[in-house]
N, CA, C, O and the ligand as a Tripos MOL2 file, in Angstrom:
@<TRIPOS>MOLECULE
protein
  305   303    77     0     0
PROTEIN
NO_CHARGES

@<TRIPOS>ATOM
      1 N          27.8520  -48.3310   -5.7630 N.3       1 MET1
      2 CA         27.8590  -47.0920   -6.4790 C.3       1 MET1
      3 C          28.4370  -46.0130   -5.6730 C.2       1 MET1
      4 O          28.0070  -45.7640   -4.5460 O.2       1 MET1
      5 N          29.4060  -45.3620   -6.2210 N.am      2 VAL2
      6 CA         30.0950  -44.2290   -5.4530 C.3       2 VAL2
      7 C          29.4790  -42.9650   -5.8650 C.2       2 VAL2
      8 O          29.3290  -42.6750   -7.0520 O.2       2 VAL2
      9 N          29.1140  -42.1960   -4.8720 N.am      3 MET3
     10 CA         28.6440  -40.7950   -5.1280 C.3       3 MET3
     11 C          29.6500  -39.7790   -4.7700 C.2       3 MET3
     12 O          29.8550  -39.5090   -3.5870 O.2       3 MET3
     13 N          30.3090  -39.1830   -5.7620 N.am      4 ASP4
     14 CA         31.2430  -38.0880   -5.4360 C.3       4 ASP4
     15 C          30.5960  -36.8510   -5.0450 C.2       4 ASP4
     16 O          29.3700  -36.7510   -5.0920 O.2       4 ASP4
     17 N          31.3900  -35.8460   -4.6380 N.am      5 LYS5
     18 CA         30.7070  -34.5660   -4.1030 C.3       5 LYS5
     19 C          29.9210  -33.9450   -5.1330 C.2       5 LYS5
     20 O          28.8620  -33.3990   -4.8240 O.2       5 LYS5
     21 N          30.3590  -33.9720   -6.4330 N.am      6 LYS6
     22 CA         29.5910  -33.3090   -7.4620 C.3       6 LYS6
     23 C          28.1630  -33.9390   -7.6680 C.2       6 LYS6
     24 O          27.1610  -33.2410   -7.8250 O.2       6 LYS6
     25 N          28.1530  -35.2110   -7.6560 N.am      7 ASN7
     26 CA         26.8370  -35.8760   -7.7410 C.3       7 ASN7
     27 C          25.9540  -35.6200   -6.5650 C.2       7 ASN7
     28 O          24.7420  -35.4730   -6.7210 O.2       7 ASN7
     29 N          26.5430  -35.5600   -5.3550 N.am      8 ARG8
     30 CA         25.8070  -35.2670   -4.2690 C.3       8 ARG8
     31 C          25.2440  -33.8660   -4.2450 C.2       8 ARG8
     32 O          24.1240  -33.6380   -3.7880 O.2       8 ARG8
     33 N          26.0260  -32.9370   -4.7380 N.am      9 LYS9
     34 CA         25.4860  -31.5590   -4.8230 C.3       9 LYS9
     35 C          24.3430  -31.4590   -5.8460 C.2       9 LYS9
     36 O          23.3610  -30.7560   -5.6060 O.2       9 LYS9
     37 N          24.4660  -32.1500   -6.9720 N.am     10 ILE10
     38 CA         23.3820  -32.1800   -7.9210 C.3      10 ILE10
     39 C          22.1100  -32.8190   -7.3140 C.2      10 ILE10
     40 O          21.0000  -32.3540   -7.5730 O.2      10 ILE10
     41 N          22.2650  -33.7900   -6.5790 N.am     11 PHE11
     42 CA         21.2010  -34.4660   -5.9740 C.3      11 PHE11
     43 C          20.5420  -33.5710   -4.9400 C.2      11 PHE11
     44 O          19.3150  -33.5270   -4.8630 O.2      11 PHE11
     45 N          21.3280  -32.8550   -4.1410 N.am     12 SER12
     46 CA         20.7570  -31.9530   -3.1450 C.3      12 SER12
     47 C          20.0710  -30.7600   -3.8010 C.2      12 SER12
     48 O          19.0460  -30.2640   -3.3340 O.2      12 SER12
     49 N          20.6680  -30.3250   -4.8870 N.am     13 ASP13
     50 CA         19.9990  -29.2620   -5.6980 C.3      13 ASP13
     51 C          18.5800  -29.7090   -6.2370 C.2      13 ASP13
     52 O          17.5980  -28.9680   -6.2220 O.2      13 ASP13
     53 N          18.5860  -30.9410   -6.6900 N.am     14 ILE14
     54 CA         17.2220  -31.3820   -7.1430 C.3      14 ILE14
     55 C          16.2720  -31.4820   -6.0880 C.2      14 ILE14
     56 O          15.1070  -31.1340   -6.2750 O.2      14 ILE14
     57 N          16.7020  -31.9680   -4.8970 N.am     15 ILE15
     58 CA         15.6950  -32.1100   -3.7580 C.3      15 ILE15
     59 C          15.2640  -30.7020   -3.3060 C.2      15 ILE15
     60 O          14.0960  -30.4550   -3.0090 O.2      15 ILE15
     61 N          16.2250  -29.8140   -3.2660 N.am     16 LYS16
     62 CA         15.8750  -28.4180   -2.8740 C.3      16 LYS16
     63 C          14.8020  -27.7920   -3.8390 C.2      16 LYS16
     64 O          13.8550  -27.1260   -3.4210 O.2      16 LYS16
     65 N          15.0190  -28.0500   -5.0900 N.am     17 LYS17
     66 CA         14.1110  -27.4330   -6.0940 C.3      17 LYS17
     67 C          12.8550  -28.2030   -6.2590 C.2      17 LYS17
     68 O          11.8910  -27.6710   -6.8090 O.2      17 LYS17
     69 N          12.8040  -29.3830   -5.8320 N.am     18 ALA18
     70 CA         11.7300  -30.3260   -6.0570 C.3      18 ALA18
     71 C          10.5360  -29.8060   -5.2630 C.2      18 ALA18
     72 O          10.6800  -29.2410   -4.1790 O.2      18 ALA18
     73 N           9.3090  -30.0230   -5.8600 N.am     19 LYS19
     74 CA          8.0720  -29.7890   -5.0960 C.3      19 LYS19
     75 C           7.2290  -31.0330   -5.3100 C.2      19 LYS19
     76 O           7.2860  -31.6930   -6.3470 O.2      19 LYS19
     77 N           6.4690  -31.3130   -4.3130 N.am     20 MET20
     78 CA          5.6100  -32.4530   -4.3610 C.3      20 MET20
     79 C           4.2000  -32.0280   -4.4680 C.2      20 MET20
     80 O           3.7900  -31.0770   -3.8030 O.2      20 MET20
     81 N           3.4150  -32.7120   -5.3000 N.am     21 VAL21
     82 CA          1.9910  -32.4510   -5.4080 C.3      21 VAL21
     83 C           1.3880  -33.8210   -5.3840 C.2      21 VAL21
     84 O           2.0370  -34.8360   -5.6370 O.2      21 VAL21
     85 N           0.1200  -33.8060   -5.0670 N.am     22 ASP22
     86 CA         -0.6760  -35.0270   -5.1530 C.3      22 ASP22
     87 C          -1.6310  -34.9290   -6.3630 C.2      22 ASP22
     88 O          -2.1440  -33.8600   -6.6960 O.2      22 ASP22
     89 N          -1.8430  -36.0950   -7.0030 N.am     23 GLY23
     90 CA         -2.5870  -36.1330   -8.2460 C.3      23 GLY23
     91 C          -2.8370  -37.5040   -8.6840 C.2      23 GLY23
     92 O          -2.3640  -38.4610   -8.0700 O.2      23 GLY23
     93 N          -3.5860  -37.6350   -9.7570 N.am     24 ILE24
     94 CA         -3.8670  -38.9950  -10.2760 C.3      24 ILE24
     95 C          -2.8760  -39.1970  -11.3840 C.2      24 ILE24
     96 O          -2.7680  -38.4040  -12.3190 O.2      24 ILE24
     97 N          -2.0810  -40.4020  -11.2320 N.am     25 CYS25
     98 CA         -1.0610  -40.6580  -12.2060 C.3      25 CYS25
     99 C          -1.7520  -41.3450  -13.4590 C.2      25 CYS25
    100 O          -2.5570  -42.2600  -13.2870 O.2      25 CYS25
    101 N          -1.4180  -40.8830  -14.7260 N.am     26 PRO26
    102 CA         -1.9850  -41.4500  -15.7850 C.3      26 PRO26
    103 C          -1.4660  -42.7650  -16.0910 C.2      26 PRO26
    104 O          -2.0810  -43.4600  -16.9000 O.2      26 PRO26
    105 N          -0.3680  -43.2100  -15.5200 N.am     27 TYR27
    106 CA          0.2410  -44.5010  -15.7270 C.3      27 TYR27
    107 C          -0.3890  -45.6170  -14.9440 C.2      27 TYR27
    108 O          -0.7880  -46.6520  -15.4770 O.2      27 TYR27
    109 N          -0.4610  -45.3680  -13.6660 N.am     28 CYS28
    110 CA         -0.9600  -46.3990  -12.8040 C.3      28 CYS28
    111 C          -2.2930  -46.0430  -12.1890 C.2      28 CYS28
    112 O          -2.8370  -46.8110  -11.3950 O.2      28 CYS28
    113 N          -2.8200  -44.9020  -12.5390 N.am     29 SER29
    114 CA         -4.1290  -44.5400  -12.0820 C.3      29 SER29
    115 C          -4.4150  -44.4310  -10.6200 C.2      29 SER29
    116 O          -5.5500  -44.4610  -10.1450 O.2      29 SER29
    117 N          -3.2370  -44.2950   -9.8940 N.am     30 GLN30
    118 CA         -3.2710  -44.1650   -8.4270 C.3      30 GLN30
    119 C          -3.4190  -42.7090   -8.0610 C.2      30 GLN30
    120 O          -2.9090  -41.8470   -8.7760 O.2      30 GLN30
    121 N          -4.0640  -42.4180   -7.0270 N.am     31 HIS31
    122 CA         -3.9300  -41.0820   -6.4310 C.3      31 HIS31
    123 C          -2.7090  -41.0810   -5.5450 C.2      31 HIS31
    124 O          -2.6610  -41.6520   -4.4560 O.2      31 HIS31
    125 N          -1.7290  -40.3980   -6.0920 N.am     32 THR32
    126 CA         -0.3450  -40.5030   -5.4630 C.3      32 THR32
    127 C           0.3980  -39.3130   -5.3770 C.2      32 THR32
    128 O          -0.1330  -38.2770   -5.7800 O.2      32 THR32
    129 N           1.6310  -39.2860   -4.8820 N.am     33 LEU33
    130 CA          2.4220  -38.1620   -4.8390 C.3      33 LEU33
    131 C           3.3060  -38.0870   -6.0350 C.2      33 LEU33
    132 O           3.9160  -39.0690   -6.4580 O.2      33 LEU33
    133 N           3.3680  -36.8020   -6.6170 N.am     34 LEU34
    134 CA          4.1980  -36.6190   -7.7960 C.3      34 LEU34
    135 C           5.1660  -35.6160   -7.4000 C.2      34 LEU34
    136 O           4.8320  -34.5850   -6.8150 O.2      34 LEU34
    137 N           6.5080  -35.9370   -7.7490 N.am     35 ILE35
    138 CA          7.5050  -34.9690   -7.3950 C.3      35 ILE35
    139 C           8.0020  -34.3240   -8.7430 C.2      35 ILE35
    140 O           8.2630  -34.9470   -9.7720 O.2      35 ILE35
    141 N           8.0870  -32.9750   -8.5520 N.am     36 SER36
    142 CA          8.4920  -32.0830   -9.6940 C.3      36 SER36
    143 C           9.9760  -32.2900   -9.9210 C.2      36 SER36
    144 O          10.7680  -32.1800   -8.9850 O.2      36 SER36
    145 N          10.3550  -32.5850  -11.1340 N.am     37 ILE37
    146 CA         11.8040  -32.6870  -11.5010 C.3      37 ILE37
    147 C          12.2600  -31.5200  -12.2030 C.2      37 ILE37
    148 O          13.4100  -31.1270  -12.0110 O.2      37 ILE37
    149 N          11.4250  -30.8670  -13.0650 N.am     38 VAL38
    150 CA         11.8050  -29.6780  -13.7080 C.3      38 VAL38
    151 C          10.5250  -28.9440  -14.2640 C.2      38 VAL38
    152 O           9.6840  -29.5530  -14.9260 O.2      38 VAL38
    153 N          10.4290  -27.7180  -13.9870 N.am     39 ASN39
    154 CA          9.3030  -26.9740  -14.5600 C.3      39 ASN39
    155 C           7.9970  -27.6940  -14.2520 C.2      39 ASN39
    156 O           7.6490  -27.9190  -13.0930 O.2      39 ASN39
    157 N           7.2780  -28.0540  -15.3280 N.am     40 ASP40
    158 CA          5.9960  -28.7140  -15.2120 C.3      40 ASP40
    159 C           6.0330  -30.2280  -15.4010 C.2      40 ASP40
    160 O           5.0240  -30.8820  -15.6620 O.2      40 ASP40
    161 N           7.2400  -30.7450  -15.2560 N.am     41 PHE41
    162 CA          7.4150  -32.1960  -15.4070 C.3      41 PHE41
    163 C           7.4260  -32.7960  -14.0060 C.2      41 PHE41
    164 O           8.0800  -32.2700  -13.1050 O.2      41 PHE41
    165 N           6.7140  -33.8780  -13.8290 N.am     42 PHE42
    166 CA          6.6120  -34.5650  -12.5620 C.3      42 PHE42
    167 C           6.8480  -36.0630  -12.7660 C.2      42 PHE42
    168 O           6.6470  -36.6450  -13.8310 O.2      42 PHE42
    169 N           7.3000  -36.6370  -11.6270 N.am     43 ARG43
    170 CA          7.5070  -38.1810  -11.6380 C.3      43 ARG43
    171 C           6.6170  -38.7460  -10.5800 C.2      43 ARG43
    172 O           6.5670  -38.2330   -9.4620 O.2      43 ARG43
    173 N           5.9050  -39.8080  -10.9170 N.am     44 CYS44
    174 CA          5.0510  -40.5290  -10.0370 C.3      44 CYS44
    175 C           5.8940  -41.3810   -9.0490 C.2      44 CYS44
    176 O           6.7080  -42.2070   -9.4620 O.2      44 CYS44
    177 N           5.6770  -41.1570   -7.7630 N.am     45 LEU45
    178 CA          6.4660  -41.8610   -6.7640 C.3      45 LEU45
    179 C           5.9840  -43.3100   -6.7040 C.2      45 LEU45
    180 O           6.7300  -44.1330   -6.1750 O.2      45 LEU45
    181 N           4.8710  -43.6740   -7.1700 N.am     46 THR46
    182 CA          4.3240  -45.0330   -7.1500 C.3      46 THR46
    183 C           4.9200  -45.9020   -8.2070 C.2      46 THR46
    184 O           5.3730  -47.0110   -7.9260 O.2      46 THR46
    185 N           4.9270  -45.3860   -9.4990 N.am     47 CYS47
    186 CA          5.4030  -46.2500  -10.6460 C.3      47 CYS47
    187 C           6.5770  -45.7200  -11.3340 C.2      47 CYS47
    188 O           7.1710  -46.4010  -12.1700 O.2      47 CYS47
    189 N           6.9750  -44.4170  -10.9910 N.am     48 GLY48
    190 CA          8.0870  -43.7900  -11.5770 C.3      48 GLY48
    191 C           7.8230  -43.2280  -13.0370 C.2      48 GLY48
    192 O           8.7510  -42.8940  -13.7740 O.2      48 GLY48
    193 N           6.5530  -43.1530  -13.3780 N.am     49 GLY49
    194 CA          6.2690  -42.5870  -14.6810 C.3      49 GLY49
    195 C           6.4360  -41.0620  -14.7160 C.2      49 GLY49
    196 O           6.1420  -40.3180  -13.7790 O.2      49 GLY49
    197 N           6.9400  -40.6770  -15.8990 N.am     50 ASP50
    198 CA          7.1210  -39.1950  -16.0360 C.3      50 ASP50
    199 C           5.8950  -38.5420  -16.6680 C.2      50 ASP50
    200 O           5.3480  -39.0110  -17.6660 O.2      50 ASP50
    201 N           5.5020  -37.4720  -16.0590 N.am     51 ILE51
    202 CA          4.2110  -36.8540  -16.3880 C.3      51 ILE51
    203 C           4.4070  -35.4150  -16.6160 C.2      51 ILE51
    204 O           5.2190  -34.7950  -15.9280 O.2      51 ILE51
    205 N           3.6650  -34.7990  -17.6050 N.am     52 GLU52
    206 CA          3.7130  -33.4000  -17.7570 C.3      52 GLU52
    207 C           2.4410  -32.7850  -17.2690 C.2      52 GLU52
    208 O           1.3490  -33.2280  -17.6260 O.2      52 GLU52
    209 N           2.5680  -31.7600  -16.4500 N.am     53 GLN53
    210 CA          1.3840  -31.1420  -15.8450 C.3      53 GLN53
    211 C           0.9130  -29.9830  -16.6960 C.2      53 GLN53
    212 O           1.6050  -28.9870  -16.9040 O.2      53 GLN53
    213 N          -0.3140  -30.1740  -17.1790 N.am     54 LYS54
    214 CA         -0.9260  -29.0700  -18.1660 C.3      54 LYS54
    215 C          -2.0450  -28.4460  -17.3010 C.2      54 LYS54
    216 O          -2.9170  -29.1180  -16.7500 O.2      54 LYS54
    217 N          -1.9460  -27.1480  -17.2330 N.am     55 VAL55
    218 CA         -2.9950  -26.4150  -16.5420 C.3      55 VAL55
    219 C          -3.8360  -25.6710  -17.6300 C.2      55 VAL55
    220 O          -3.3850  -24.7500  -18.3110 O.2      55 VAL55
    221 N          -5.0470  -26.1430  -17.7190 N.am     56 ASN56
    222 CA         -5.8770  -25.5820  -18.7550 C.3      56 ASN56
    223 C          -7.2430  -25.4820  -18.1690 C.2      56 ASN56
    224 O          -8.1280  -26.2580  -18.5290 O.2      56 ASN56
    225 N          -7.4540  -24.5160  -17.2440 N.am     57 GLY57
    226 CA         -8.7190  -24.4610  -16.5280 C.3      57 GLY57
    227 C          -8.6380  -25.3470  -15.3970 C.2      57 GLY57
    228 O          -8.8780  -24.9240  -14.2660 O.2      57 GLY57
    229 N          -8.3050  -26.5940  -15.6230 N.am     58 LYS58
    230 CA         -8.0450  -27.5430  -14.4840 C.3      58 LYS58
    231 C          -6.7420  -28.2350  -14.7460 C.2      58 LYS58
    232 O          -6.2840  -28.2360  -15.8880 O.2      58 LYS58
    233 N          -6.1390  -28.8050  -13.7880 N.am     59 ILE59
    234 CA         -4.8490  -29.4870  -13.8910 C.3      59 ILE59
    235 C          -5.0220  -30.8950  -14.5450 C.2      59 ILE59
    236 O          -5.7650  -31.7340  -14.0360 O.2      59 ILE59
    237 N          -4.3500  -31.1170  -15.6310 N.am     60 ASN60
    238 CA         -4.2670  -32.4900  -16.2290 C.3      60 ASN60
    239 C          -2.8930  -33.0000  -16.1090 C.2      60 ASN60
    240 O          -1.9510  -32.2080  -16.0850 O.2      60 ASN60
    241 N          -2.7120  -34.3180  -16.0290 N.am     61 TYR61
    242 CA         -1.3690  -34.9420  -16.1420 C.3      61 TYR61
    243 C          -1.3350  -35.8280  -17.3410 C.2      61 TYR61
    244 O          -2.1990  -36.6850  -17.5210 O.2      61 TYR61
    245 N          -0.3410  -35.6290  -18.1650 N.am     62 ILE62
    246 CA         -0.2570  -36.4750  -19.3160 C.3      62 ILE62
    247 C           1.0630  -37.1790  -19.3190 C.2      62 ILE62
    248 O           2.0360  -36.6060  -18.8280 O.2      62 ILE62
    249 N           1.1740  -38.3650  -19.8300 N.am     63 PRO63
    250 CA          2.3830  -39.1410  -19.8300 C.3      63 PRO63
    251 C           3.4710  -38.5000  -20.8170 C.2      63 PRO63
    252 O           3.1380  -38.0770  -21.9250 O.2      63 PRO63
    253 N           4.7080  -38.4560  -20.3790 N.am     64 VAL64
    254 CA          5.7740  -37.9440  -21.2140 C.3      64 VAL64
    255 C           6.9580  -38.9250  -21.1710 C.2      64 VAL64
    256 O           7.0850  -39.7230  -20.2420 O.2      64 VAL64
    257 N           7.7340  -38.8540  -22.0950 N.am     65 GLN65
    258 CA          9.0780  -39.5820  -22.1690 C.3      65 GLN65
    259 C          10.1970  -38.4340  -22.0160 C.2      65 GLN65
    260 O          10.3220  -37.4940  -22.8010 O.2      65 GLN65
    261 N          10.8980  -38.6380  -21.0070 N.am     66 LEU66
    262 CA         12.0740  -37.6630  -20.7570 C.3      66 LEU66
    263 C          13.3830  -38.3830  -20.9430 C.2      66 LEU66
    264 O          13.9200  -38.9670  -20.0010 O.2      66 LEU66
    265 N          13.9080  -38.3440  -22.1690 N.am     67 GLU67
    266 CA         15.0040  -39.1820  -22.5080 C.3      67 GLU67
    267 C          16.2840  -38.6410  -21.7230 C.2      67 GLU67
    268 O          17.1780  -39.4120  -21.3740 O.2      67 GLU67
    269 N          16.3170  -37.3220  -21.4760 N.am     68 GLU68
    270 CA         17.5070  -36.8600  -20.8200 C.3      68 GLU68
    271 C          17.5910  -37.3270  -19.3810 C.2      68 GLU68
    272 O          18.6690  -37.5120  -18.8160 O.2      68 GLU68
    273 N          16.3680  -37.5170  -18.7910 N.am     69 PHE69
    274 CA         16.3820  -37.9780  -17.3790 C.3      69 PHE69
    275 C          16.6400  -39.5080  -17.3160 C.2      69 PHE69
    276 O          17.0560  -40.0030  -16.2680 O.2      69 PHE69
    277 N          16.4100  -40.2390  -18.3740 N.am     70 ASP70
    278 CA         16.8720  -41.5500  -18.3890 C.3      70 ASP70
    279 C          18.4300  -41.6490  -18.3740 C.2      70 ASP70
    280 O          19.0210  -42.5400  -17.7640 O.2      70 ASP70
    281 N          19.0130  -40.7250  -19.0500 N.am     71 GLU71
    282 CA         20.5160  -40.6210  -19.0270 C.3      71 GLU71
    283 C          21.0590  -40.3220  -17.6220 C.2      71 GLU71
    284 O          22.0890  -40.8340  -17.1830 O.2      71 GLU71
    285 N          20.3100  -39.4810  -16.9720 N.am     72 VAL72
    286 CA         20.7640  -39.1530  -15.6630 C.3      72 VAL72
    287 C          20.6300  -40.3270  -14.6960 C.2      72 VAL72
    288 O          21.4280  -40.4720  -13.7700 O.2      72 VAL72
    289 N          19.5930  -41.1790  -14.9220 N.am     73 LYS73
    290 CA         19.3870  -42.3080  -14.0410 C.3      73 LYS73
    291 C          20.6150  -43.3200  -14.3480 C.2      73 LYS73
    292 O          21.1340  -43.9430  -13.4220 O.2      73 LYS73
    293 N          21.0220  -43.4470  -15.5720 N.am     74 LYS74
    294 CA         22.1020  -44.3790  -15.8840 C.3      74 LYS74
    295 C          23.3210  -44.0310  -15.2130 C.2      74 LYS74
    296 O          24.0380  -44.8930  -14.7060 O.2      74 LYS74
    297 N          23.6160  -42.6800  -15.1840 N.am     75 ASP75
    298 CA         24.8460  -42.1980  -14.5520 C.3      75 ASP75
    299 C          24.8060  -42.3690  -13.0200 C.2      75 ASP75
    300 O          25.8200  -42.6610  -12.3870 O.2      75 ASP75
    301 N          23.5600  -42.1720  -12.4260 N.am     76 GLY76
    302 CA         23.5010  -42.2260  -11.0270 C.3      76 GLY76
    303 C          23.1930  -43.5140  -10.4340 C.2      76 GLY76
    304 O          23.1270  -43.6310   -9.2110 O.2      76 GLY76
    305 ZN          2.1770  -43.8480  -11.4840 Zn       77 ZN77
@<TRIPOS>BOND
     1     1     2 1
     2     2     3 1
     3     3     4 2
     4     3     5 am
     5     5     6 1
     6     6     7 1
     7     7     8 2
     8     7     9 am
     9     9    10 1
    10    10    11 1
    11    11    12 2
    12    11    13 am
    13    13    14 1
    14    14    15 1
    15    15    16 2
    16    15    17 am
    17    17    18 1
    18    18    19 1
    19    19    20 2
    20    19    21 am
    21    21    22 1
    22    22    23 1
    23    23    24 2
    24    23    25 am
    25    25    26 1
    26    26    27 1
    27    27    28 2
    28    27    29 am
    29    29    30 1
    30    30    31 1
    31    31    32 2
    32    31    33 am
    33    33    34 1
    34    34    35 1
    35    35    36 2
    36    35    37 am
    37    37    38 1
    38    38    39 1
    39    39    40 2
    40    39    41 am
    41    41    42 1
    42    42    43 1
    43    43    44 2
    44    43    45 am
    45    45    46 1
    46    46    47 1
    47    47    48 2
    48    47    49 am
    49    49    50 1
    50    50    51 1
    51    51    52 2
    52    51    53 am
    53    53    54 1
    54    54    55 1
    55    55    56 2
    56    55    57 am
    57    57    58 1
    58    58    59 1
    59    59    60 2
    60    59    61 am
    61    61    62 1
    62    62    63 1
    63    63    64 2
    64    63    65 am
    65    65    66 1
    66    66    67 1
    67    67    68 2
    68    67    69 am
    69    69    70 1
    70    70    71 1
    71    71    72 2
    72    71    73 am
    73    73    74 1
    74    74    75 1
    75    75    76 2
    76    75    77 am
    77    77    78 1
    78    78    79 1
    79    79    80 2
    80    79    81 am
    81    81    82 1
    82    82    83 1
    83    83    84 2
    84    83    85 am
    85    85    86 1
    86    86    87 1
    87    87    88 2
    88    87    89 am
    89    89    90 1
    90    90    91 1
    91    91    92 2
    92    91    93 am
    93    93    94 1
    94    94    95 1
    95    95    96 2
    96    95    97 am
    97    97    98 1
    98    98    99 1
    99    99   100 2
   100    99   101 am
   101   101   102 1
   102   102   103 1
   103   103   104 2
   104   103   105 am
   105   105   106 1
   106   106   107 1
   107   107   108 2
   108   107   109 am
   109   109   110 1
   110   110   111 1
   111   111   112 2
   112   111   113 am
   113   113   114 1
   114   114   115 1
   115   115   116 2
   116   115   117 am
   117   117   118 1
   118   118   119 1
   119   119   120 2
   120   119   121 am
   121   121   122 1
   122   122   123 1
   123   123   124 2
   124   123   125 am
   125   125   126 1
   126   126   127 1
   127   127   128 2
   128   127   129 am
   129   129   130 1
   130   130   131 1
   131   131   132 2
   132   131   133 am
   133   133   134 1
   134   134   135 1
   135   135   136 2
   136   135   137 am
   137   137   138 1
   138   138   139 1
   139   139   140 2
   140   139   141 am
   141   141   142 1
   142   142   143 1
   143   143   144 2
   144   143   145 am
   145   145   146 1
   146   146   147 1
   147   147   148 2
   148   147   149 am
   149   149   150 1
   150   150   151 1
   151   151   152 2
   152   151   153 am
   153   153   154 1
   154   154   155 1
   155   155   156 2
   156   155   157 am
   157   157   158 1
   158   158   159 1
   159   159   160 2
   160   159   161 am
   161   161   162 1
   162   162   163 1
   163   163   164 2
   164   163   165 am
   165   165   166 1
   166   166   167 1
   167   167   168 2
   168   167   169 am
   169   169   170 1
   170   170   171 1
   171   171   172 2
   172   171   173 am
   173   173   174 1
   174   174   175 1
   175   175   176 2
   176   175   177 am
   177   177   178 1
   178   178   179 1
   179   179   180 2
   180   179   181 am
   181   181   182 1
   182   182   183 1
   183   183   184 2
   184   183   185 am
   185   185   186 1
   186   186   187 1
   187   187   188 2
   188   187   189 am
   189   189   190 1
   190   190   191 1
   191   191   192 2
   192   191   193 am
   193   193   194 1
   194   194   195 1
   195   195   196 2
   196   195   197 am
   197   197   198 1
   198   198   199 1
   199   199   200 2
   200   199   201 am
   201   201   202 1
   202   202   203 1
   203   203   204 2
   204   203   205 am
   205   205   206 1
   206   206   207 1
   207   207   208 2
   208   207   209 am
   209   209   210 1
   210   210   211 1
   211   211   212 2
   212   211   213 am
   213   213   214 1
   214   214   215 1
   215   215   216 2
   216   215   217 am
   217   217   218 1
   218   218   219 1
   219   219   220 2
   220   219   221 am
   221   221   222 1
   222   222   223 1
   223   223   224 2
   224   223   225 am
   225   225   226 1
   226   226   227 1
   227   227   228 2
   228   227   229 am
   229   229   230 1
   230   230   231 1
   231   231   232 2
   232   231   233 am
   233   233   234 1
   234   234   235 1
   235   235   236 2
   236   235   237 am
   237   237   238 1
   238   238   239 1
   239   239   240 2
   240   239   241 am
   241   241   242 1
   242   242   243 1
   243   243   244 2
   244   243   245 am
   245   245   246 1
   246   246   247 1
   247   247   248 2
   248   247   249 am
   249   249   250 1
   250   250   251 1
   251   251   252 2
   252   251   253 am
   253   253   254 1
   254   254   255 1
   255   255   256 2
   256   255   257 am
   257   257   258 1
   258   258   259 1
   259   259   260 2
   260   259   261 am
   261   261   262 1
   262   262   263 1
   263   263   264 2
   264   263   265 am
   265   265   266 1
   266   266   267 1
   267   267   268 2
   268   267   269 am
   269   269   270 1
   270   270   271 1
   271   271   272 2
   272   271   273 am
   273   273   274 1
   274   274   275 1
   275   275   276 2
   276   275   277 am
   277   277   278 1
   278   278   279 1
   279   279   280 2
   280   279   281 am
   281   281   282 1
   282   282   283 1
   283   283   284 2
   284   283   285 am
   285   285   286 1
   286   286   287 1
   287   287   288 2
   288   287   289 am
   289   289   290 1
   290   290   291 1
   291   291   292 2
   292   291   293 am
   293   293   294 1
   294   294   295 1
   295   295   296 2
   296   295   297 am
   297   297   298 1
   298   298   299 1
   299   299   300 2
   300   299   301 am
   301   301   302 1
   302   302   303 1
   303   303   304 2
@<TRIPOS>SUBSTRUCTURE
     1 MET1         2 RESIDUE 1 A MET
     2 VAL2         6 RESIDUE 1 A VAL
     3 MET3        10 RESIDUE 1 A MET
     4 ASP4        14 RESIDUE 1 A ASP
     5 LYS5        18 RESIDUE 1 A LYS
     6 LYS6        22 RESIDUE 1 A LYS
     7 ASN7        26 RESIDUE 1 A ASN
     8 ARG8        30 RESIDUE 1 A ARG
     9 LYS9        34 RESIDUE 1 A LYS
    10 ILE10       38 RESIDUE 1 A ILE
    11 PHE11       42 RESIDUE 1 A PHE
    12 SER12       46 RESIDUE 1 A SER
    13 ASP13       50 RESIDUE 1 A ASP
    14 ILE14       54 RESIDUE 1 A ILE
    15 ILE15       58 RESIDUE 1 A ILE
    16 LYS16       62 RESIDUE 1 A LYS
    17 LYS17       66 RESIDUE 1 A LYS
    18 ALA18       70 RESIDUE 1 A ALA
    19 LYS19       74 RESIDUE 1 A LYS
    20 MET20       78 RESIDUE 1 A MET
    21 VAL21       82 RESIDUE 1 A VAL
    22 ASP22       86 RESIDUE 1 A ASP
    23 GLY23       90 RESIDUE 1 A GLY
    24 ILE24       94 RESIDUE 1 A ILE
    25 CYS25       98 RESIDUE 1 A CYS
    26 PRO26      102 RESIDUE 1 A PRO
    27 TYR27      106 RESIDUE 1 A TYR
    28 CYS28      110 RESIDUE 1 A CYS
    29 SER29      114 RESIDUE 1 A SER
    30 GLN30      118 RESIDUE 1 A GLN
    31 HIS31      122 RESIDUE 1 A HIS
    32 THR32      126 RESIDUE 1 A THR
    33 LEU33      130 RESIDUE 1 A LEU
    34 LEU34      134 RESIDUE 1 A LEU
    35 ILE35      138 RESIDUE 1 A ILE
    36 SER36      142 RESIDUE 1 A SER
    37 ILE37      146 RESIDUE 1 A ILE
    38 VAL38      150 RESIDUE 1 A VAL
    39 ASN39      154 RESIDUE 1 A ASN
    40 ASP40      158 RESIDUE 1 A ASP
    41 PHE41      162 RESIDUE 1 A PHE
    42 PHE42      166 RESIDUE 1 A PHE
    43 ARG43      170 RESIDUE 1 A ARG
    44 CYS44      174 RESIDUE 1 A CYS
    45 LEU45      178 RESIDUE 1 A LEU
    46 THR46      182 RESIDUE 1 A THR
    47 CYS47      186 RESIDUE 1 A CYS
    48 GLY48      190 RESIDUE 1 A GLY
    49 GLY49      194 RESIDUE 1 A GLY
    50 ASP50      198 RESIDUE 1 A ASP
    51 ILE51      202 RESIDUE 1 A ILE
    52 GLU52      206 RESIDUE 1 A GLU
    53 GLN53      210 RESIDUE 1 A GLN
    54 LYS54      214 RESIDUE 1 A LYS
    55 VAL55      218 RESIDUE 1 A VAL
    56 ASN56      222 RESIDUE 1 A ASN
    57 GLY57      226 RESIDUE 1 A GLY
    58 LYS58      230 RESIDUE 1 A LYS
    59 ILE59      234 RESIDUE 1 A ILE
    60 ASN60      238 RESIDUE 1 A ASN
    61 TYR61      242 RESIDUE 1 A TYR
    62 ILE62      246 RESIDUE 1 A ILE
    63 PRO63      250 RESIDUE 1 A PRO
    64 VAL64      254 RESIDUE 1 A VAL
    65 GLN65      258 RESIDUE 1 A GLN
    66 LEU66      262 RESIDUE 1 A LEU
    67 GLU67      266 RESIDUE 1 A GLU
    68 GLU68      270 RESIDUE 1 A GLU
    69 PHE69      274 RESIDUE 1 A PHE
    70 ASP70      278 RESIDUE 1 A ASP
    71 GLU71      282 RESIDUE 1 A GLU
    72 VAL72      286 RESIDUE 1 A VAL
    73 LYS73      290 RESIDUE 1 A LYS
    74 LYS74      294 RESIDUE 1 A LYS
    75 ASP75      298 RESIDUE 1 A ASP
    76 GLY76      302 RESIDUE 1 A GLY
    77 ZN77       305 GROUP 0 **** ****
């Protein structure tokens, strides 16, 4: 796989913007690290499941399907 400059820049932008939180993943039920990919959407570093963070008095994580990020995966 060849990473051109543009892809590398996008990747570093993602890393710069990313934030990590720990929480319980609804997919694998592990207490794990979740990496923020955009806004309130997180990805489990254990199983790769996409999760939406809902703050409603307490933080809940719910499973989501992010089709646009599947496309990014295919390209990268
Ligand atoms: Zn998980």
